[in-house]
C-alpha positions, 0 to 999 in steps of 0.5 A, spaced: 213 731 885 209 735 879 211 739 874 205 743 876 209 744 883 215 746 878 212 750 874 209 754 880 215 754 884 220 757 877 214 762 876 215 765 884 222 765 883 221 769 876 216 774 880 222 776 885 219 771 891 212 774 890 206 769 890 200 774 888 204 775 882 206 768 880 199 767 881 197 772 877 201 771 871 199 763 872 192 765 872 191 761 878 190 762 885 196 765 891 193 759 896 193 754 890 201 756 889 203 756 896 200 749 898 203 746 892 210 749 894 209 747 901 207 739 899 214 739 895 218 741 901 215 736 905 215 731 899 223 733 898 224 733 906 227 741 905 225 748 906 225 751 899 225 758 901 226 762 907 221 766 910 220 772 914 212 771 916 207 769 910 213 772 906 218 769 902 225 773 904 229 768 900 232 762 897 235 757 901 241 753 898 238 746 897 232 750 894 237 754 889 239 747 887 231 745 885 230 751 882 237 750 877 
């Protein structure tokens, strides 16, 4: 887990689960944020977000704990 991954996670949450908006606010790329969040989920062994296709629909219970 890196500080960058946590920063990206918080940015996504702060931008209503919109990765594109989070990327815009962080001056980075949407694929970069998606990749880092996926790596974080893989490392922790939990899904942080409930996904509806490619979109993030909500935060899981373990994801909420990580955000807090």
